[in-house]
N, C-alpha and C positions, 0 to 999 in steps of 0.2 A: 714354365716361367713366361709371363706376358712379354710381348715384343718390346714394350717400353722399357722393361727392366733389362732385357737382353741387350738393347741398344745402349742403355746407361752403363752396363757393365763393360761393354766393348769399347767405350770411349769414343763413340761416333760423334763427330761435329761437322758443321758445314764445310765441305771440302772445296767450295768455290772461292774461299777467301774470307767469308764472314766469321766462321768458327763458332756459330751458335750451337750449343749442345742439343743434339737432335732429339734426345728422349723427351725434352720439354715440348717439342712440337707434336710428338706422338701422343701426348697426354690430352690433347684437345679433340674437338669434334668438328668435322668439316664434310662438305659434300663433294669436294673436288681436290684432287692431289695433282700438283704440277711439278714436272721435272724441268729444271733449268739447264738446257743444253745450248744456250745461245752463244756463250763464250765470245763476248764482244771485244775483248782487248786485242789490239793488233798484234800479230805474230805469235799468238798462243794457240795451241792445237790440242790441249790436254783433254778437253771434254769430248771433242770429236773422236779422239783415240779411244777413250773409255767406252763410248757408245759403239764404236766399231768392234772392239775386242770383247766387251762384256755386256752386250745388249741383253742377254738373258738375265744376267744379274741385276741390271738396271730395272728391267720390267718386274722381276721377282721382288725386288725391294719396294717398288711402287705398289704392287698388289698387296704385299704385307702391310704397308703403310695405310693403304685404302681400307683394309679390314680393321686395322687398329683404330682409325679415326671415324669409321662409318661412312666413308666416301663411296659414291656410286660410279664415279668416272675419274679417269686419269688422263692427263694431257702432257705430252712431251714437246717442249718448244725447241726446235732445231732450225738452224739457218738453212735456207733452201740450197745454198751452195754446197753443203756437206752431204753429197749424194750417197756416199758409202755409209755414213752413219744413219741416214734415213732408211736405206735399204735394210740394214741389219736390225734396227729398232722396229721397223714395220713387220719384218718377219717374226721377231721375238714376241711381238704383241698381238699377233694374229689370233682371233677368237677371244680376246680379252677385252674388258671395258676400258681400253687404253687407246688413245688416238694420238697422231702426230700433228702438231700445228707448225706449219712452215713460216719462218720469220725472214725478213729482209736482212741484207748484210749492212746494217747500220749500227752506230754506237749511240747510246748504250742499250742494246737490245736485252741485255741480261739484268738490267735494273729490275728489282722485284716488283715495284709499282707498275712499271711499264709492261712487264711480262704478264702480270695478272690481268691488266686491262686488255692486252692484245689477245689473250687466250680465252678470257671469260666475259669481256666487256664490263667488268666490275671495277669500280674505283675504290681503292683502299682509303678509308677516311684519313685526314691529315694526322700525322704522328701515329697512325694505326699500324696494324700488321695484317698479313693475308688472312689470318684466322677471323678477323673482323668481318670479312666478306665470304666466309665459308670455304677458305682455301688453305692448303698446306703446301709450301713451296720448298723444295730442296734441290741442290745441285745433283746432276746425274751420277757423279762419283759417290756422293753421299748415299744415294739409293743403292748403289752396288755394295757399299759398306753395311747398309741396313740388312741386305741379303746375307752377307757374311755373318753379321751379328746374330741373325736367326739360327745360324749353325754354330754358335758359340765361338766365332772367330773374331778376335779384337782387331782394332786398326793398328797395323804395324808397318804398312807400306803406303807410299804416295806416288801417284802418277804426275809427272811434271814435264813441261816443255822447256828446253834450253835453246834459245834462238838469238838472233842478232849477230854480233861480231864474234862468231865461233866457226871453227872449220867445218863442223858437221852438225847443223841444226837437227835436233832430234827430240822426240817425246819418249820417255822411258819411265819405268817404275823402280823406285829405290826405297831402301829402308828409311823410315822416319828418323831424322837425326843425322843423316848423311850430310857432310859438308858440301857446299857448292864447289869447293876446290876439287873434291873427288868426282862430282858429277861433271864438271867442266872437262876433266881429263878424259872421261868416256866420250864426251862430245868433240874430242879432238883438240880441245884447248881454245883459248881466245885468240883472235887474230889481231889484237891490239896489245901493246906493251903496258898499257895502263887501263885495265878493264874496270868498269863500274857496273854493278848489278842493279837492274830495275826489277825488284822482286815483286811478283804478282802482276807485272805488266807495266807498260809505259804510262798509262793514264792514272790508274788508281793505286799503283804499287808504291812501295818504299824504295829508297835509293841507298845503296851501300857499296863501299869498296872493300869490304871485309869478305874475302873468299871463303873464310872458315864459318860463315853464317850457316846454320843447319837448315835443312828442309823440314818444315813443320807439317802437321796434319792439314793445315789450311793453305799451304803453298801451291800455287797453280803453275808456277814456272819462273824463269828468270830470263829477261832480255838483256844481253850484254852489249854495252856501248862503250866507245872510247870516252875517256874523261873530257876530251875536247869537243865532243858532240854538243850541239846547241841545247838539246833537251836536258842533257846531264848538267850542263852549266847552269841552266835555269833552276833545276831541281835542287842543286847544291847551294844556292844562295840562302843565307840565313834569313829567318822570318823578319828580323828587325830591318834588314835591307829591303826585303820585299815590301814591307809595310811603308817604309820611307818613300819608295818609288811610287807606290799607289797613292799615298797622301798628296804627293806633289803633282802627279801627272794625270790621274783619272779625270776625264772630262764628262763623265756621266752620259756616254753615248748610248747605253742600254744594250749594246750587242750581247754582253754576257747574259743578261736576263732574257732577251728575245730568242736566244738559242738554247736556253736552259731546258733540258728534257722534263724536269719536274714542273717548271713554270708552264711549259707547253701542254702538260697533262692537266693543268688547272690548279696546281698547288701554289700557295703564297710564298714562293721562293724568288727573291729578286736580288741577285748578287750586286747589281749596281748600287742599290741602297746600302748594302753592307759595306761597300767600298767607302761610302760617306763616313761610316763609323770610324775610319782611321783618323779623322780629324776631330773627333769628339771624345768626351769622357763622361763618366757618371750617367745620369738619366738619359741624356740624348743618345749616348752610345747604346744603352740597353735597348731602347726602342728600335734602333737600326739593327742591332744584333738579331732581333727576332725574325728578320727576313731571311736568316740563314738556318733557322731551326729545322726545316724540312729538307735541306740540301742533302743530296746523296753522295757528294764528293766525287762525282764522275770525272771532273777535271776539264770538261769541254770549255768552260769559260776561260780558264787560264791558258790552255794549250791549243785552243782552236779559235775561239770567238773574239777575244780581245785584240783589237787592231794595234794596241800599244804594247802588247806583250806584258801586261800587268798580271797580278796574282789574285783575282777574285776568289778562286777556289780556296786558296790558303787563308784569305780574309774570312771566308765562311767557316773554315775549320777553327780559326781562332775565336770567332764569335760563338760557335757552338761550345767550345771549351769554356768561355766566359759564362754562358748560360748554365752549363753543368756545374761549374764552381759555385754559382749563385743558387743552385737548386731549383732553377726555373725550367718548366716543361711547357710544351706547346699546349695551350688550353683554349685557344680561340676557335669558335665554331665558324666554319666557312664552307660555302658550297663549292664543290669541285666540278668544273666543266672544262673538258679539253679545248684548247685553243683551236680556232677554225683553220689555222695554217700549220698545225702540228705536223701533218704528214709531209708537207713540203719543206719543212725545216730539219728533217732528219739528216744526220751526217753520215754519208756512206763511208765505209771503212777505207776505201781507196782514197777518198778525198782527205780523210784524217791522216793516212800514212804519208800522203804528199806534204801535208802541213807539218808533220813531225819530221820530215826528211829521213824516213826509214825505208823507203821503197827498195833500196839496194839489199836490204836484209829480208825481203819477202820471199823466203824459200820454204818449200815443204819441210815439215818436221814430223814425219810419220813416226808412229810408235815402233820401236825396235826392241827385240828381246836381248838387251845388253846386260851383262852381269856387272853389277856394282856391289863390290864386297868391301865396304869401308873397314879399316882396322879399328876405327873408333867412331862412335856416334855420340852426339850430344842432344839430349832431350830436355828442352825447357819444361818446367813444371806448369807453366801457363801457356797453353796452346788453344785456348777456347775463350769465348766470352765468359765473364764472371771471375770467380776466385781461382787461383792456381791450385793444382793438386798438391797433396802432401805426400812426401816420400814414405813408402812402406817398406823400403829396403835401406840398408846402411852400407857405407863404404866397405869394400872388401867382399861383399856378398857375390855369389855366383848366381846369375839369372839365365833363364832360358827364353828363347824367342816366344813372345806372346804372354809372358808372365806379367801380372800386375805389379807395377813399381811405384805408381802414384795414384792416390785415391782422392776424388773430389770431396771437399768438405761436406759433411752431412747437413742437409737442409739448405745448402747454398748452390747457386748456379755455378757449374763447372763441369769438367769432364775427367774421367779416369785416364791414366797413362800406362802403356804397356811397353815392355822391352821389344825393340825391333830386331835385335840380334842377340845371340847367346854370348855371355862374357862376364867380366868382373866389373862391378859398378863403383863409381866414385860419386858421392852425393855432396852437393853444396846447397846453398840457400835458394838458388834460382833454377838449378838444373840437375839432371842425372846423366853422367857420362858412362858409357859402357865400352870397355876395352874388349874387343872381339876375341873369342877363343876358338870359334868354329866358323 
């Protein structure tokens, strides 16, 4: 069976948070394969742990991908500070057409557009994808999963970092579908009476106080903060309140635009113009919405750049939603040329952590071989871009670990789903729960 089919059957998706079904990428042709090990979210260490522990699998997955897409070179982007990961990856790739590209400790080094430019000096066209410039990009954990798929092993586990206000910050590997309540227990529990989870990181992640939220194939980790923390308070404000503040207080200083990493790469992303849209409707708003179309939602404008602590990232998100609802896609041809001050405006992670007021939580969270044996796991049928999987089991069925329980719709974008533990299933419209028996 071809690799693309093995990866499709195994349900491999982007493990860095994006969740794009990986088999679609393997169906293309490219000359370069890039592994994203930048991991730019503050306090997350998942990618570094994967490269330290599974360097051979990461490289094996890259080599298999290179063969599938016809690439002649592989590049692994790793931050210079992650010396142990560099050492392990360098040893695993010795004698192979795979090189390590060292990155600075800035945010967002892991943005796909930024990473492709840094490693190849190629600029992805506006609204384009890496394949448009002959590249395939996947997270390092995705490549490890590709290696497993080549051995007919489906995705049933996820490596995640648990950091922030917990007693023992740690990176560990757990069954997909494990609740964060169970994972937090292994990390010693929260050190605050009212914990809030920043799922996927402080900058681009979602915020939830539901500790029973399950770990997904795309989950990179959770940063736990007290509900009283300033960042949590900001993130929990409803959009209507955020928009009202922005409409009344934005003075068009342009700091959000001048520090935007996509703008600095030369793309037509200007959050300050999008902020103007809060005071307009109909045609005028549509024209201003378009300045958000290529936004990567990194969050720098909201959580770092804006001197008034407004919400330009959220305004861009709302504008992109409006464009999607209207069926409008970016179609303007524009020349992309990096800003001459781009290098000097990069945001060091240290500076970002000071701004976020999370330096007290900056502790090592090394991978540990901790046993997480949840009594029950919950597997949402949608864990990837595209359509949700359809259950192929029914309530009361007994399933074994690795068994197919959800299949992606034929001819549609999506990913298969497999049991992460052995047990009895309960199926509902949105998810499959498994009550563990072994």
